[in-house]
N, C-alpha and C positions, 0 to 999 in steps of 0.2 A: 495734424493732418499729414498723411503720407503724400509726398510729391513724386517720388521715384520708387518703382518697385522692380526688383530683379527677380524673375520667376524661373528658377530651375535652369539657369544658363549653363551651357557647355560649349566649348570651342576647341577645335583641333586645327593645327597647321598641317598643310600637305606640301611635300616637296619630292624631289627625285629619290631621296633616301627613305621616304615613307611618311608615316603619320605621327605627329607629336600632339599628345593630348595636353592642352594648356590649362583648361578649366573644366571642372566637373560638377554639375548640379549645384551651382551657386545661387543662393536665394537670400535676399535681405531687402529692407525698405529704408528709405531716407526721408525724414520728416521735412516739411517746409521750414526753411530757415536754419536747419541743422548743419553743423560742421562735423562731417564724418571723416575719420582717418582709416586707412587700410594699410596694414603691415603684413609682412610674410617673408619667407626665405627668398633669396634671389632665384629668379626663373620660375616663380610660382604662378605667374599670370596676372600680376597687379596691373601693369601697363596695358596688357591685352584687355582686361576688364574695362579700363577707361576708354579704350578705343571702341569697344562694343557699345558703351553708353553714348559715346559721341557719334555713333552711326558710321564709323570708319570701316568696321567689320560687321559681318552678319553672323549671329550666333549659329552654331551647328544644331543646337536644340535650345528650347526655352524661349522666353519672351521678356521684353523690357517695356514697362509702362510708365508714362508720366500722366499724373492726374487720371489714372485708370484708363488711359487711351494708349494704344500701341505707339511706341516712340516715333514711328514713321508718319503717323497721322495726328500726332498730338499738337502740332503747331508751336511747340515750345522751342526756345533757343538755348543751345548749350555752348558755353565758353570753355576753351581748352588752353591752359597755360603749361607749356613744356618746360623741360629742364633748363633750356637756354632761352634767353629773352627774345632772340631772333629780331632784334632791332636792325634796321637797314642803316649801315654806316654812312651812306650818302644822303640820308634824310635827317633833318633836325628833329627834336623831340616832338614838336607840334605835328609835323608831317608823319612821324612814326605812329603817333597815337590815332591819327585819322585814317591809317591805312586800311583797316578793316571796313570802315564806313565807305571808303572809296571803292573797294573791291565789290561791295554789295550795293553800290549805287545809292547809298543812304546818306551821303554827305550833302547836306542842304544848308541854306542860310541860317536856319534855326538851330543847327547843330553846334555852331560856334560858341553860343552862350554856355551850353552844357560842357563843351570841351574846356573852355577857360575856367569854368567853375570847378571842374575836377582837377585841373592842373593847379589851381590856386589852393584848393582844399588839401591836396596831398603834396604840397611843397615843391612843385615843379614849374610854377608859373615864371619864375626868374630864369629858368633853364629851357624855356620853350624854343629858343633859337639855337640851343646847344646841340652838338652832334653826339652820338653815343660814346665816342672815345673821350668825350669831356665829362661824362657822367660817372658817378660811383656805381658800384654793383647794385646797391640798394635803390638808387635813382632809376637805373635801367629796369629793375624788376617792377618798380612802381609804374613806370611808363608802360611796360608790357601789360600790367593789370588794368590800367586806365584804358588802353587800346581794347582790351577784352570787355570791360564794363560798358564802353560806349555802344557795343552791340546789344546791350540790354539782355544778357543771358539770364535764364531762369535757374540754371544750374552751372556752377563753376567746377571744372575738373582741373586739379593741380597735380601734375606728374613730377614729383620731386623738384619743385621750382627753386629750391634754395641750395641744391646739391653742388652747384658750381662756385659757391661763395665760401670765403674763409669763415672760421667759426664765429668770430665777433660780428662780422657783417651779417652772417646767417641769423644770429639772435636778433639783431636790430631789424632786419627785413621781415622776419617772421612776425614780429610785433606790428610792423607797418601793415603787412598784407592782411593779417588777422583783423586788425582794427578797421581797415577799409571794408573788408567783407562783412563784418558785423554792422558797421555803420550803414552800409548799403542794403542790409538785410537779405543777403544772398545765401542760397543753399550751396554748400561746397563739399567736395570729396577730395581728400588729400591722399596721395600715395607717397610713402616715405619709408626709408630704411632706418630712420632715427626714432627710436622708441620715445626718447625724451621729447622730441619735437611733436610727435603724435599726441602724447599725454597733455602737453602744454597748450595745444591748439584745439583739440577735438572735444566735442560733446560726447562722442562715442567712438570706440575703436573696434574694428573687425580684424581678427587675426586669421590669415589664410594658412592652409597646410602646404606641404611641398607639392610640386607639380605632379599631377594636375591639381591646381588649386581649388579648394573648397573651403567653406566657412568652418573653421575649427572652434572659435570662441568669440564672444562679443563682450566688451567691457563698457559699461556706462561710467563716464568720468564725472565725478563729483568732488570738487576741490573746495575746501573750506578756506577761502581767501577773499579779501575785499579788493575792489578795483582790479578785477581779473584782466591780465594780459598774459601772453605766452611767457614773457620773462618772469613776471611775478608768480605765475603758476608753479615755477620750478622750486619755490621755497615753501609750497603748501605741505602740511604734515602728511597728507595722503600720497604725495607724489612718488616717494620711493617705494611705497607698497605696490602701487600700480606698475611701476617700472619692473619690480621683481617678478610680479605675476606674469606680465607680458613676456619678459625675458625668458621665464621658465617655459612658457608655451612655445616660443620660438626655438629654444634649446631642445625641447622634446622633439620638435620637428626634425632638427638636424641629426639627432641621435638615431632616428629611424631610417636615415639614408643608407 
């Protein structure tokens, strides 16, 4: 079942120097419970697309639907994880994960059971009184995700959430975040420059063209591997073939510049 529908979206930025076309006639659907990744050349409008889905920008043309309703009237909640975790250094883990609930006036007595359950499930209960400077990069990202999950989003938008981490931590955290999203049965859209990361995490990958970005190709990811995790996916026999195909698509983009 389609949860999200992007229908012929275009978007342009305007400034004193003129108009910049960021996206042109982008259309695709995201299924309920699907993990979708979007890759493309730098500056092709990937983050702009997430901002449109989040309702931060208005499309110049086209429409966005959730459950066949206009995104403005759908009543659905969208969670957004940025490149940085944006934990507040003067608040401990517990107070950081409750921040969104506080802002939306949704922090009630019944909330604390769910908060403790998530902190316990995802290995942060022992660090609930710790400050961000005392947490590893992976712990900080898990805290940021729990903060987002507490708002009960129907769709999670992930804008390169691992890009600030070193390579080893990035692999570990991508496993953590993927497992949490799958366990919570959330629909997710990941923006990344890392082809291997996209293949290892996504059910489907959309490749965008150069700016103005439009859908160039779509890859259904099917890996023959047991006990799938992002880390284990990298040893699947089909992995390198997907990598080469997507690399070629992106390289063709660059050759046309």
